[in-house]
N, CA, C and O atoms as CSV, one atom per row, in Angstrom:
chain,resi,resn,atom,element,x,y,z
A,1,MET,N,N,40.548,91.132,141.004
A,1,MET,CA,C,40.226,90.112,140.047
A,1,MET,C,C,39.514,88.973,140.753
A,1,MET,O,O,39.853,88.575,141.867
A,2,ARG,N,N,38.528,88.478,140.060
A,2,ARG,CA,C,37.799,87.333,140.605
A,2,ARG,C,C,38.021,86.140,139.687
A,2,ARG,O,O,38.050,86.277,138.464
A,3,THR,N,N,38.176,84.977,140.291
A,3,THR,CA,C,38.381,83.772,139.506
A,3,THR,C,C,37.906,82.554,140.292
A,3,THR,O,O,37.757,82.595,141.513
A,4,ASN,N,N,37.676,81.480,139.561
A,4,ASN,CA,C,37.326,80.226,140.218
A,4,ASN,C,C,38.551,79.302,140.319
A,4,ASN,O,O,38.437,78.173,140.796
A,5,ILE,N,N,39.697,79.773,139.880
A,5,ILE,CA,C,40.937,78.994,139.980
A,5,ILE,C,C,41.514,79.218,141.371
A,5,ILE,O,O,41.822,80.346,141.755
A,6,THR,N,N,41.656,78.141,142.110
A,6,THR,CA,C,42.099,78.270,143.506
A,6,THR,C,C,43.570,77.919,143.712
A,6,THR,O,O,44.149,78.278,144.737
A,7,ASP,N,N,44.185,77.221,142.753
A,7,ASP,CA,C,45.560,76.768,142.981
A,7,ASP,C,C,46.620,77.657,142.324
A,7,ASP,O,O,47.780,77.253,142.250
A,8,TRP,N,N,46.258,78.865,141.840
A,8,TRP,CA,C,47.226,79.798,141.263
A,8,TRP,C,C,47.450,80.941,142.228
A,8,TRP,O,O,46.536,81.357,142.940
A,9,ASP,N,N,48.682,81.451,142.248
A,9,ASP,CA,C,48.923,82.643,143.058
A,9,ASP,C,C,48.579,83.889,142.234
A,9,ASP,O,O,48.240,83.796,141.054
A,10,ALA,N,N,48.673,85.029,142.867
A,10,ALA,CA,C,48.270,86.288,142.222
A,10,ALA,C,C,49.097,86.572,140.959
A,10,ALA,O,O,48.566,87.080,139.971
A,11,GLU,N,N,50.378,86.248,140.995
A,11,GLU,CA,C,51.240,86.510,139.837
A,11,GLU,C,C,50.828,85.660,138.633
A,11,GLU,O,O,50.784,86.164,137.511
A,12,GLN,N,N,50.530,84.385,138.851
A,12,GLN,CA,C,50.092,83.516,137.757
A,12,GLN,C,C,48.774,84.014,137.167
A,12,GLN,O,O,48.601,84.018,135.948
A,13,LEU,N,N,47.853,84.431,138.022
A,13,LEU,CA,C,46.579,84.967,137.537
A,13,LEU,C,C,46.793,86.231,136.710
A,13,LEU,O,O,46.175,86.417,135.662
A,14,TRP,N,N,47.678,87.094,137.201
A,14,TRP,CA,C,47.931,88.345,136.480
A,14,TRP,C,C,48.546,88.065,135.109
A,14,TRP,O,O,48.156,88.687,134.121
A,15,ARG,N,N,49.498,87.139,135.036
A,15,ARG,CA,C,50.106,86.785,133.746
A,15,ARG,C,C,49.069,86.236,132.776
A,15,ARG,O,O,49.088,86.566,131.590
A,16,ALA,N,N,48.168,85.404,133.274
A,16,ALA,CA,C,47.103,84.854,132.424
A,16,ALA,C,C,46.188,85.962,131.935
A,16,ALA,O,O,45.763,85.952,130.780
A,17,TYR,N,N,45.884,86.912,132.797
A,17,TYR,CA,C,45.032,88.036,132.416
A,17,TYR,C,C,45.711,88.885,131.339
A,17,TYR,O,O,45.064,89.294,130.375
A,18,ILE,N,N,46.997,89.146,131.497
A,18,ILE,CA,C,47.750,89.937,130.513
A,18,ILE,C,C,47.777,89.205,129.172
A,18,ILE,O,O,47.610,89.834,128.128
A,19,GLN,N,N,47.983,87.896,129.183
A,19,GLN,CA,C,47.971,87.124,127.941
A,19,GLN,C,C,46.611,87.226,127.260
A,19,GLN,O,O,46.537,87.335,126.036
A,20,LEU,N,N,45.558,87.191,128.027
A,20,LEU,CA,C,44.217,87.326,127.471
A,20,LEU,C,C,44.045,88.695,126.816
A,20,LEU,O,O,43.513,88.796,125.711
A,21,SER,N,N,44.493,89.741,127.495
A,21,SER,CA,C,44.348,91.081,126.913
A,21,SER,C,C,45.203,91.229,125.659
A,21,SER,O,O,44.801,91.923,124.724
A,22,GLU,N,N,46.383,90.588,125.619
A,22,GLU,CA,C,47.217,90.632,124.413
A,22,GLU,C,C,46.560,89.871,123.269
A,22,GLU,O,O,46.637,90.303,122.119
A,23,ALA,N,N,45.920,88.756,123.564
A,23,ALA,CA,C,45.212,88.008,122.523
A,23,ALA,C,C,44.055,88.829,121.965
A,23,ALA,O,O,43.821,88.829,120.757
A,24,GLU,N,N,43.335,89.525,122.834
A,24,GLU,CA,C,42.242,90.382,122.373
A,24,GLU,C,C,42.779,91.522,121.510
A,24,GLU,O,O,42.165,91.891,120.510
A,25,ALA,N,N,43.921,92.077,121.897
A,25,ALA,CA,C,44.544,93.141,121.098
A,25,ALA,C,C,44.944,92.615,119.732
A,25,ALA,O,O,44.838,93.327,118.733
A,26,ALA,N,N,45.407,91.368,119.683
A,26,ALA,CA,C,45.787,90.770,118.396
A,26,ALA,C,C,44.585,90.686,117.468
A,26,ALA,O,O,44.699,90.983,116.279
A,27,PHE,N,N,43.441,90.287,117.993
A,27,PHE,CA,C,42.240,90.218,117.158
A,27,PHE,C,C,41.815,91.604,116.696
A,27,PHE,O,O,41.350,91.767,115.568
A,28,ARG,N,N,41.972,92.605,117.564
A,28,ARG,CA,C,41.640,93.971,117.142
A,28,ARG,C,C,42.563,94.426,116.022
A,28,ARG,O,O,42.115,95.070,115.073
A,29,ILE,N,N,43.854,94.095,116.122
A,29,ILE,CA,C,44.812,94.460,115.070
A,29,ILE,C,C,44.432,93.768,113.773
A,29,ILE,O,O,44.475,94.387,112.710
A,30,HIS,N,N,44.062,92.494,113.839
A,30,HIS,CA,C,43.659,91.779,112.628
A,30,HIS,C,C,42.496,92.475,111.948
A,30,HIS,O,O,42.495,92.639,110.728
A,31,LYS,N,N,41.514,92.883,112.722
A,31,LYS,CA,C,40.314,93.480,112.148
A,31,LYS,C,C,40.540,94.901,111.667
A,31,LYS,O,O,40.088,95.258,110.579
A,32,SER,N,N,41.233,95.729,112.457
A,32,SER,CA,C,41.352,97.139,112.110
A,32,SER,C,C,42.575,97.431,111.252
A,32,SER,O,O,42.435,97.909,110.126
A,33,GLU,N,N,43.759,97.157,111.756
A,33,GLU,CA,C,44.984,97.551,111.061
A,33,GLU,C,C,45.308,96.672,109.853
A,33,GLU,O,O,45.710,97.176,108.804
A,34,LEU,N,N,45.135,95.379,110.002
A,34,LEU,CA,C,45.500,94.464,108.917
A,34,LEU,C,C,44.327,94.146,107.998
A,34,LEU,O,O,44.510,93.532,106.947
A,35,SER,N,N,43.139,94.556,108.381
A,35,SER,CA,C,41.913,94.330,107.595
A,35,SER,C,C,41.700,92.854,107.266
A,35,SER,O,O,41.250,92.517,106.171
A,36,ILE,N,N,42.022,91.981,108.212
A,36,ILE,CA,C,41.785,90.553,108.037
A,36,ILE,C,C,40.512,90.210,108.796
A,36,ILE,O,O,40.503,90.166,110.026
A,37,ARG,N,N,39.476,89.976,108.077
A,37,ARG,CA,C,38.174,89.652,108.672
A,37,ARG,C,C,37.982,88.145,108.681
A,37,ARG,O,O,38.643,87.429,107.930
A,38,PRO,N,N,37.091,87.666,109.518
A,38,PRO,CA,C,36.825,86.218,109.506
A,38,PRO,C,C,36.352,85.768,108.120
A,38,PRO,O,O,35.527,86.421,107.481
A,39,ILE,N,N,36.892,84.655,107.685
A,39,ILE,CA,C,36.499,84.061,106.402
A,39,ILE,C,C,35.956,82.678,106.722
A,39,ILE,O,O,36.563,81.919,107.479
A,40,TRP,N,N,34.840,82.367,106.156
A,40,TRP,CA,C,34.174,81.112,106.480
A,40,TRP,C,C,34.620,80.025,105.506
A,40,TRP,O,O,33.988,79.804,104.474
A,41,HIS,N,N,35.707,79.356,105.846
A,41,HIS,CA,C,36.234,78.272,105.019
A,41,HIS,C,C,35.446,76.991,105.277
A,41,HIS,O,O,34.888,76.789,106.355
A,42,GLN,N,N,35.417,76.133,104.260
A,42,GLN,CA,C,34.705,74.872,104.386
A,42,GLN,C,C,35.654,73.692,104.585
A,42,GLN,O,O,35.223,72.623,105.019
A,43,ARG,N,N,36.924,73.868,104.279
A,43,ARG,CA,C,37.888,72.770,104.393
A,43,ARG,C,C,38.882,73.057,105.511
A,43,ARG,O,O,39.298,74.195,105.727
A,44,GLU,N,N,39.247,71.991,106.212
A,44,GLU,CA,C,40.150,72.151,107.343
A,44,GLU,C,C,41.499,72.731,106.928
A,44,GLU,O,O,42.047,73.578,107.633
A,45,ASN,N,N,42.045,72.286,105.788
A,45,ASN,CA,C,43.358,72.798,105.377
A,45,ASN,C,C,43.300,74.292,105.050
A,45,ASN,O,O,44.286,75.002,105.250
A,46,ARG,N,N,42.179,74.771,104.560
A,46,ARG,CA,C,42.032,76.207,104.287
A,46,ARG,C,C,41.881,76.999,105.578
A,46,ARG,O,O,42.374,78.122,105.686
A,47,VAL,N,N,41.209,76.424,106.540
A,47,VAL,CA,C,41.093,77.078,107.852
A,47,VAL,C,C,42.487,77.210,108.454
A,47,VAL,O,O,42.854,78.276,108.949
A,48,GLN,N,N,43.259,76.136,108.414
A,48,GLN,CA,C,44.614,76.171,108.969
A,48,GLN,C,C,45.494,77.167,108.226
A,48,GLN,O,O,46.287,77.878,108.844
A,49,ALA,N,N,45.361,77.223,106.910
A,49,ALA,CA,C,46.141,78.186,106.122
A,49,ALA,C,C,45.758,79.609,106.499
A,49,ALA,O,O,46.633,80.467,106.616
A,50,HIS,N,N,44.480,79.876,106.690
A,50,HIS,CA,C,44.030,81.214,107.063
A,50,HIS,C,C,44.567,81.597,108.444
A,50,HIS,O,O,44.997,82.731,108.653
A,51,ILE,N,N,44.541,80.659,109.370
A,51,ILE,CA,C,45.077,80.917,110.710
A,51,ILE,C,C,46.567,81.217,110.620
A,51,ILE,O,O,47.058,82.121,111.296
A,52,LEU,N,N,47.289,80.471,109.794
A,52,LEU,CA,C,48.721,80.708,109.625
A,52,LEU,C,C,48.978,82.109,109.076
A,52,LEU,O,O,49.847,82.820,109.580
A,53,VAL,N,N,48.232,82.510,108.052
A,53,VAL,CA,C,48.410,83.845,107.469
A,53,VAL,C,C,48.127,84.917,108.512
A,53,VAL,O,O,48.879,85.885,108.620
A,54,CYS,N,N,47.056,84.759,109.280
A,54,CYS,CA,C,46.728,85.721,110.341
A,54,CYS,C,C,47.837,85.781,111.388
A,54,CYS,O,O,48.218,86.861,111.838
A,55,PHE,N,N,48.347,84.620,111.770
A,55,PHE,CA,C,49.414,84.573,112.765
A,55,PHE,C,C,50.669,85.267,112.240
A,55,PHE,O,O,51.281,86.064,112.951
A,56,LEU,N,N,51.052,84.971,111.006
A,56,LEU,CA,C,52.250,85.595,110.434
A,56,LEU,C,C,52.082,87.109,110.310
A,56,LEU,O,O,53.022,87.863,110.565
A,57,ALA,N,N,50.901,87.549,109.923
A,57,ALA,CA,C,50.645,88.986,109.827
A,57,ALA,C,C,50.786,89.641,111.200
A,57,ALA,O,O,51.367,90.719,111.324
A,58,TYR,N,N,50.257,88.991,112.215
A,58,TYR,CA,C,50.352,89.544,113.562
A,58,TYR,C,C,51.805,89.579,114.043
A,58,TYR,O,O,52.236,90.561,114.647
A,59,VAL,N,N,52.553,88.515,113.779
A,59,VAL,CA,C,53.960,88.477,114.184
A,59,VAL,C,C,54.735,89.594,113.480
A,59,VAL,O,O,55.547,90.271,114.111
A,60,LEU,N,N,54.497,89.790,112.199
A,60,LEU,CA,C,55.177,90.866,111.483
A,60,LEU,C,C,54.784,92.229,112.034
A,60,LEU,O,O,55.622,93.123,112.152
A,61,TRP,N,N,53.507,92.386,112.372
A,61,TRP,CA,C,53.031,93.646,112.949
A,61,TRP,C,C,53.748,93.935,114.275
A,61,TRP,O,O,54.234,95.045,114.494
A,62,LYS,N,N,53.809,92.940,115.144
A,62,LYS,CA,C,54.461,93.118,116.443
A,62,LYS,C,C,55.965,93.339,116.277
A,62,LYS,O,O,56.563,94.109,117.029
A,63,THR,N,N,56.577,92.674,115.305
A,63,THR,CA,C,58.003,92.874,115.051
A,63,THR,C,C,58.258,94.307,114.606
A,63,THR,O,O,59.194,94.950,115.082
A,64,LEU,N,N,57.429,94.808,113.696
A,64,LEU,CA,C,57.566,96.192,113.243
A,64,LEU,C,C,57.347,97.157,114.408
A,64,LEU,O,O,58.033,98.174,114.505
A,65,GLU,N,N,56.406,96.850,115.283
A,65,GLU,CA,C,56.143,97.690,116.446
A,65,GLU,C,C,57.367,97.758,117.360
A,65,GLU,O,O,57.733,98.837,117.826
A,66,GLN,N,N,57.999,96.614,117.617
A,66,GLN,CA,C,59.192,96.591,118.469
A,66,GLN,C,C,60.371,97.285,117.794
A,66,GLN,O,O,61.127,98.007,118.443
A,67,TRP,N,N,60.524,97.066,116.501
A,67,TRP,CA,C,61.600,97.689,115.735
A,67,TRP,C,C,61.441,99.204,115.788
A,67,TRP,O,O,62.411,99.932,115.999
A,68,GLN,N,N,60.226,99.667,115.599
A,68,GLN,CA,C,59.925,101.094,115.634
A,68,GLN,C,C,60.209,101.663,117.020
A,68,GLN,O,O,60.785,102.745,117.140
A,69,SER,N,N,59.815,100.955,118.051
A,69,SER,CA,C,60.036,101.412,119.414
A,69,SER,C,C,61.520,101.513,119.727
A,69,SER,O,O,61.961,102.488,120.335
A,70,ARG,N,N,62.286,100.522,119.321
A,70,ARG,CA,C,63.744,100.530,119.562
A,70,ARG,C,C,64.436,101.665,118.824
A,70,ARG,O,O,65.468,102.164,119.275
A,71,ALA,N,N,63.871,102.078,117.685
A,71,ALA,CA,C,64.456,103.179,116.916
A,71,ALA,C,C,64.016,104.534,117.465
A,71,ALA,O,O,64.403,105.575,116.934
A,72,GLY,N,N,63.208,104.523,118.528
A,72,GLY,CA,C,62.741,105.770,119.121
A,72,GLY,C,C,61.670,106.461,118.299
A,72,GLY,O,O,61.563,107.687,118.318
A,73,LEU,N,N,60.871,105.677,117.571
A,73,LEU,CA,C,59.860,106.240,116.673
A,73,LEU,C,C,58.440,105.968,117.149
A,73,LEU,O,O,57.507,105.980,116.347
A,74,GLY,N,N,58.266,105.722,118.443
A,74,GLY,CA,C,56.931,105.438,118.959
A,74,GLY,C,C,56.593,103.971,118.808
A,74,GLY,O,O,57.478,103.121,118.708
A,75,ASN,N,N,55.293,103.681,118.792
A,75,ASN,CA,C,54.882,102.275,118.662
A,75,ASN,C,C,53.604,102.155,117.834
A,75,ASN,O,O,52.684,101.429,118.213
A,76,SER,N,N,53.546,102.852,116.726
A,76,SER,CA,C,52.391,102.776,115.841
A,76,SER,C,C,52.843,102.359,114.444
A,76,SER,O,O,53.139,103.213,113.607
A,77,PRO,N,N,52.897,101.055,114.187
A,77,PRO,CA,C,53.346,100.590,112.875
A,77,PRO,C,C,52.526,101.156,111.719
A,77,PRO,O,O,53.034,101.278,110.605
A,78,ARG,N,N,51.272,101.501,111.970
A,78,ARG,CA,C,50.435,102.046,110.894
A,78,ARG,C,C,51.071,103.299,110.291
A,78,ARG,O,O,51.032,103.481,109.074
A,79,THR,N,N,51.660,104.172,111.129
A,79,THR,CA,C,52.272,105.391,110.594
A,79,THR,C,C,53.469,105.059,109.715
A,79,THR,O,O,53.674,105.694,108.680
A,80,ILE,N,N,54.256,104.075,110.115
A,80,ILE,CA,C,55.405,103.675,109.288
A,80,ILE,C,C,54.926,103.086,107.967
A,80,ILE,O,O,55.451,103.425,106.907
A,81,LEU,N,N,53.934,102.211,108.029
A,81,LEU,CA,C,53.430,101.602,106.800
A,81,LEU,C,C,52.838,102.652,105.864
A,81,LEU,O,O,53.035,102.580,104.651
A,82,ASP,N,N,52.117,103.623,106.416
A,82,ASP,CA,C,51.549,104.684,105.578
A,82,ASP,C,C,52.640,105.522,104.931
A,82,ASP,O,O,52.570,105.845,103.745
A,83,GLU,N,N,53.645,105.868,105.716
A,83,GLU,CA,C,54.733,106.717,105.194
A,83,GLU,C,C,55.553,105.977,104.138
A,83,GLU,O,O,55.804,106.509,103.057
A,84,LEU,N,N,55.967,104.752,104.452
A,84,LEU,CA,C,56.793,103.999,103.510
A,84,LEU,C,C,55.973,103.470,102.335
A,84,LEU,O,O,56.525,103.178,101.274
A,85,GLY,N,N,54.674,103.348,102.517
A,85,GLY,CA,C,53.805,102.898,101.425
A,85,GLY,C,C,53.725,103.894,100.276
A,85,GLY,O,O,53.301,103.550,99.172
A,86,ARG,N,N,54.136,105.134,100.543
A,86,ARG,CA,C,54.124,106.148,99.478
A,86,ARG,C,C,55.358,106.066,98.588
A,86,ARG,O,O,55.404,106.708,97.539
A,87,ILE,N,N,56.374,105.276,98.996
A,87,ILE,CA,C,57.564,105.091,98.156
A,87,ILE,C,C,57.180,104.176,97.005
A,87,ILE,O,O,56.598,103.110,97.206
A,88,GLN,N,N,57.511,104.604,95.810
A,88,GLN,CA,C,57.089,103.860,94.631
A,88,GLN,C,C,58.289,103.408,93.803
A,88,GLN,O,O,59.404,103.906,93.956
A,89,SER,N,N,58.024,102.464,92.939
A,89,SER,CA,C,59.018,102.074,91.935
A,89,SER,C,C,58.397,102.354,90.575
A,89,SER,O,O,57.177,102.424,90.428
A,90,THR,N,N,59.250,102.510,89.605
A,90,THR,CA,C,58.761,102.774,88.256
A,90,THR,C,C,59.599,101.989,87.258
A,90,THR,O,O,60.772,101.706,87.505
A,91,ASP,N,N,59.000,101.645,86.145
A,91,ASP,CA,C,59.719,100.944,85.080
A,91,ASP,C,C,60.078,101.935,83.987
A,91,ASP,O,O,59.222,102.669,83.493
A,92,VAL,N,N,61.355,101.950,83.614
A,92,VAL,CA,C,61.815,102.734,82.473
A,92,VAL,C,C,61.958,101.732,81.335
A,92,VAL,O,O,62.710,100.763,81.446
A,93,VAL,N,N,61.234,101.966,80.238
A,93,VAL,CA,C,61.232,101.042,79.108
A,93,VAL,C,C,61.832,101.767,77.907
A,93,VAL,O,O,61.353,102.816,77.478
A,94,LEU,N,N,62.917,101.156,77.372
A,94,LEU,CA,C,63.617,101.760,76.242
A,94,LEU,C,C,63.736,100.744,75.113
A,94,LEU,O,O,64.025,99.575,75.368
A,95,PRO,N,N,63.514,101.176,73.847
A,95,PRO,CA,C,63.732,100.241,72.736
A,95,PRO,C,C,65.232,100.006,72.548
A,95,PRO,O,O,66.042,100.909,72.756
A,96,LEU,N,N,65.586,98.795,72.154
A,96,LEU,CA,C,66.990,98.475,71.902
A,96,LEU,C,C,67.391,99.004,70.531
A,96,LEU,O,O,66.621,98.911,69.575
A,97,ALA,N,N,68.605,99.563,70.434
A,97,ALA,CA,C,69.063,100.168,69.182
A,97,ALA,C,C,69.158,99.131,68.066
A,97,ALA,O,O,68.779,99.416,66.930
A,98,GLU,N,N,69.656,97.936,68.371
A,98,GLU,CA,C,69.852,96.928,67.325
A,98,GLU,C,C,68.550,96.255,66.898
A,98,GLU,O,O,68.460,95.729,65.789
A,99,ASP,N,N,67.544,96.268,67.770
A,99,ASP,CA,C,66.253,95.655,67.441
A,99,ASP,C,C,65.142,96.426,68.157
A,99,ASP,O,O,64.804,96.106,69.296
A,100,PRO,N,N,64.564,97.450,67.489
A,100,PRO,CA,C,63.552,98.295,68.137
A,100,PRO,C,C,62.300,97.536,68.596
A,100,PRO,O,O,61.535,98.053,69.410
A,101,SER,N,N,62.082,96.320,68.087
A,101,SER,CA,C,60.914,95.558,68.539
A,101,SER,C,C,61.130,94.992,69.945
A,101,SER,O,O,60.168,94.669,70.641
A,102,ARG,N,N,62.389,94.874,70.358
A,102,ARG,CA,C,62.717,94.432,71.713
A,102,ARG,C,C,62.935,95.639,72.604
A,102,ARG,O,O,63.367,96.697,72.146
A,103,LYS,N,N,62.632,95.467,73.881
A,103,LYS,CA,C,62.733,96.591,74.806
A,103,LYS,C,C,63.574,96.223,76.013
A,103,LYS,O,O,63.595,95.076,76.460
A,104,LEU,N,N,64.258,97.220,76.523
A,104,LEU,CA,C,65.010,97.096,77.770
A,104,LEU,C,C,64.145,97.704,78.867
A,104,LEU,O,O,63.713,98.852,78.766
A,105,ARG,N,N,63.898,96.929,79.909
A,105,ARG,CA,C,63.052,97.398,81.009
A,105,ARG,C,C,63.908,97.467,82.274
A,105,ARG,O,O,64.490,96.469,82.700
A,106,ILE,N,N,63.974,98.660,82.863
A,106,ILE,CA,C,64.740,98.868,84.091
A,106,ILE,C,C,63.768,99.348,85.158
A,106,ILE,O,O,63.101,100.368,84.985
A,107,ARG,N,N,63.691,98.618,86.250
A,107,ARG,CA,C,62.812,98.999,87.351
A,107,ARG,C,C,63.627,99.808,88.364
A,107,ARG,O,O,64.618,99.315,88.903
A,108,CYS,N,N,63.212,101.033,88.617
A,108,CYS,CA,C,63.914,101.938,89.523
A,108,CYS,C,C,63.018,102.304,90.698
A,108,CYS,O,O,61.793,102.348,90.580
A,109,VAL,N,N,63.655,102.564,91.827
A,109,VAL,CA,C,62.929,102.991,93.016
A,109,VAL,C,C,63.017,104.513,93.073
A,109,VAL,O,O,64.095,105.092,92.938
A,110,VAL,N,N,61.863,105.149,93.275
A,110,VAL,CA,C,61.821,106.605,93.375
A,110,VAL,C,C,62.517,107.013,94.663
A,110,VAL,O,O,62.392,106.331,95.680
A,111,ARG,N,N,63.247,108.115,94.628
A,111,ARG,CA,C,63.948,108.578,95.828
A,111,ARG,C,C,62.935,108.988,96.897
A,111,ARG,O,O,61.939,109.647,96.598
A,112,PRO,N,N,63.197,108.596,98.132
A,112,PRO,CA,C,62.264,108.972,99.211
A,112,PRO,C,C,62.363,110.469,99.515
A,112,PRO,O,O,63.411,111.084,99.315
A,113,ASP,N,N,61.260,111.047,99.999
A,113,ASP,CA,C,61.305,112.442,100.422
A,113,ASP,C,C,62.054,112.523,101.759
A,113,ASP,O,O,62.492,111.502,102.289
A,114,LYS,N,N,62.199,113.738,102.301
A,114,LYS,CA,C,62.996,113.919,103.516
A,114,LYS,C,C,62.469,113.100,104.693
A,114,LYS,O,O,63.241,112.462,105.408
A,115,ALA,N,N,61.153,113.121,104.889
A,115,ALA,CA,C,60.564,112.384,106.014
A,115,ALA,C,C,60.785,110.884,105.854
A,115,ALA,O,O,61.111,110.194,106.820
A,116,GLN,N,N,60.608,110.382,104.641
A,116,GLN,CA,C,60.812,108.963,104.383
A,116,GLN,C,C,62.280,108.585,104.560
A,116,GLN,O,O,62.590,107.541,105.134
A,117,ALA,N,N,63.185,109.437,104.065
A,117,ALA,CA,C,64.618,109.166,104.196
A,117,ALA,C,C,65.025,109.131,105.667
A,117,ALA,O,O,65.818,108.279,106.068
A,118,LEU,N,N,64.496,110.041,106.470
A,118,LEU,CA,C,64.798,110.053,107.899
A,118,LEU,C,C,64.272,108.790,108.571
A,118,LEU,O,O,64.959,108.180,109.390
A,119,LEU,N,N,63.069,108.408,108.223
A,119,LEU,CA,C,62.466,107.206,108.785
A,119,LEU,C,C,63.289,105.971,108.415
A,119,LEU,O,O,63.575,105.136,109.273
A,120,LEU,N,N,63.666,105.853,107.151
A,120,LEU,CA,C,64.486,104.720,106.716
A,120,LEU,C,C,65.818,104.698,107.455
A,120,LEU,O,O,66.295,103.638,107.862
A,121,ASP,N,N,66.417,105.880,107.626
A,121,ASP,CA,C,67.691,105.972,108.325
A,121,ASP,C,C,67.551,105.525,109.776
A,121,ASP,O,O,68.391,104.773,110.270
A,122,ARG,N,N,66.503,105.976,110.468
A,122,ARG,CA,C,66.293,105.605,111.873
A,122,ARG,C,C,66.047,104.112,112.021
A,122,ARG,O,O,66.421,103.514,113.030
A,123,LEU,N,N,65.413,103.503,111.007
A,123,LEU,CA,C,65.155,102.060,111.054
A,123,LEU,C,C,66.349,101.246,110.558
A,123,LEU,O,O,66.349,100.018,110.639
A,124,GLY,N,N,67.372,101.944,110.040
A,124,GLY,CA,C,68.558,101.250,109.535
A,124,GLY,C,C,68.329,100.562,108.203
A,124,GLY,O,O,68.952,99.541,107.913
A,125,LEU,N,N,67.440,101.116,107.389
A,125,LEU,CA,C,67.121,100.527,106.087
A,125,LEU,C,C,67.697,101.373,104.958
A,125,LEU,O,O,67.868,102.585,105.093
A,126,ARG,N,N,67.990,100.714,103.849
A,126,ARG,CA,C,68.459,101.409,102.653
A,126,ARG,C,C,67.698,100.856,101.468
A,126,ARG,O,O,67.622,99.642,101.278
A,127,LEU,N,N,67.131,101.755,100.668
A,127,LEU,CA,C,66.403,101.306,99.486
A,127,LEU,C,C,67.378,100.921,98.390
A,127,LEU,O,O,68.440,101.531,98.265
A,128,PRO,N,N,67.036,99.919,97.597
A,128,PRO,CA,C,67.905,99.569,96.463
A,128,PRO,C,C,67.789,100.625,95.371
A,128,PRO,O,O,66.766,101.299,95.249
A,129,GLU,N,N,68.846,100.761,94.583
A,129,GLU,CA,C,68.803,101.684,93.441
A,129,GLU,C,C,67.862,101.146,92.370
A,129,GLU,O,O,67.061,101.880,91.791
A,130,ARG,N,N,67.983,99.846,92.123
A,130,ARG,CA,C,67.158,99.197,91.106
A,130,ARG,C,C,66.632,97.891,91.649
A,130,ARG,O,O,67.246,97.267,92.514
A,131,LEU,N,N,65.491,97.485,91.135
A,131,LEU,CA,C,64.900,96.203,91.484
A,131,LEU,C,C,64.936,95.302,90.271
A,131,LEU,O,O,64.833,95.767,89.136
A,132,ARG,N,N,65.082,94.036,90.509
A,132,ARG,CA,C,64.989,93.092,89.395
A,132,ARG,C,C,63.527,92.943,89.008
A,132,ARG,O,O,62.680,92.731,89.875
A,133,PRO,N,N,63.218,93.050,87.727
A,133,PRO,CA,C,61.817,92.819,87.330
A,133,PRO,C,C,61.489,91.340,87.452
A,133,PRO,O,O,62.379,90.496,87.354
A,134,PRO,N,N,60.234,91.026,87.662
A,134,PRO,CA,C,59.842,89.619,87.711
A,134,PRO,C,C,60.191,88.931,86.394
A,134,PRO,O,O,60.221,89.591,85.355
A,135,PRO,N,N,60.457,87.619,86.405
A,135,PRO,CA,C,60.842,86.911,85.169
A,135,PRO,C,C,59.829,87.093,84.047
A,135,PRO,O,O,60.218,87.131,82.880
A,136,SER,N,N,58.560,87.204,84.361
A,136,SER,CA,C,57.550,87.305,83.314
A,136,SER,C,C,57.657,88.614,82.528
A,136,SER,O,O,57.153,88.695,81.408
A,137,ILE,N,N,58.299,89.632,83.086
A,137,ILE,CA,C,58.442,90.893,82.366
A,137,ILE,C,C,59.584,90.820,81.364
A,137,ILE,O,O,59.444,91.300,80.239
A,138,THR,N,N,60.719,90.224,81.751
A,138,THR,CA,C,61.862,90.184,80.864
A,138,THR,C,C,61.766,89.060,79.827
A,138,THR,O,O,62.216,89.214,78.691
A,139,ASP,N,N,61.181,87.939,80.226
A,139,ASP,CA,C,61.102,86.806,79.327
A,139,ASP,C,C,59.781,86.079,79.545
A,139,ASP,O,O,59.657,85.299,80.489
A,140,PRO,N,N,58.779,86.324,78.675
A,140,PRO,CA,C,57.469,85.723,78.884
A,140,PRO,C,C,57.495,84.203,78.966
A,140,PRO,O,O,56.641,83.621,79.635
A,141,SER,N,N,58.434,83.545,78.316
A,141,SER,CA,C,58.464,82.073,78.345
A,141,SER,C,C,58.931,81.537,79.687
A,141,SER,O,O,58.638,80.389,80.018
A,142,SER,N,N,59.668,82.356,80.489
A,142,SER,CA,C,60.177,81.864,81.778
A,142,SER,C,C,59.082,81.807,82.833
A,142,SER,O,O,59.292,81.218,83.893
A,143,ALA,N,N,57.926,82.399,82.577
A,143,ALA,CA,C,56.836,82.373,83.557
A,143,ALA,C,C,56.238,80.979,83.719
A,143,ALA,O,O,55.591,80.697,84.728
A,144,GLU,N,N,56.450,80.106,82.735
A,144,GLU,CA,C,55.872,78.769,82.782
A,144,GLU,C,C,56.659,77.819,83.688
A,144,GLU,O,O,56.145,76.760,84.048
A,145,MET,N,N,57.880,78.167,84.061
A,145,MET,CA,C,58.716,77.280,84.870
A,145,MET,C,C,58.166,77.062,86.223
A,145,MET,O,O,58.759,76.336,87.021
């Protein structure tokens, strides 16, 4: 390694180099895996918000990578996201017996296939049986709050 810094020892230089390569990897992850491209904001607060979103996405990506590695599942979060992204939820809508104009809506999670169930088990996750629907689905007037 060549540098113009004369007051650092080899270990400090190596750590700085590793940090640089990790920062470059973060930008590659933003562009390829997370599909976050540069956005040309005109206001400082929007630039800061965009940087925050990019940072949080990267932190979540690295957290998932470490979680996956600790579970013995490699270190490619993209495969986990692709596999778990196929798990779906569905709404079961039934008319009420006492008032057929009103409907009961139950949001259910589809059962994972064998590969998904194994992956969830290795990660220590459990899918809920049912999800609460957003307030706007059950009561349109509550969306204004």
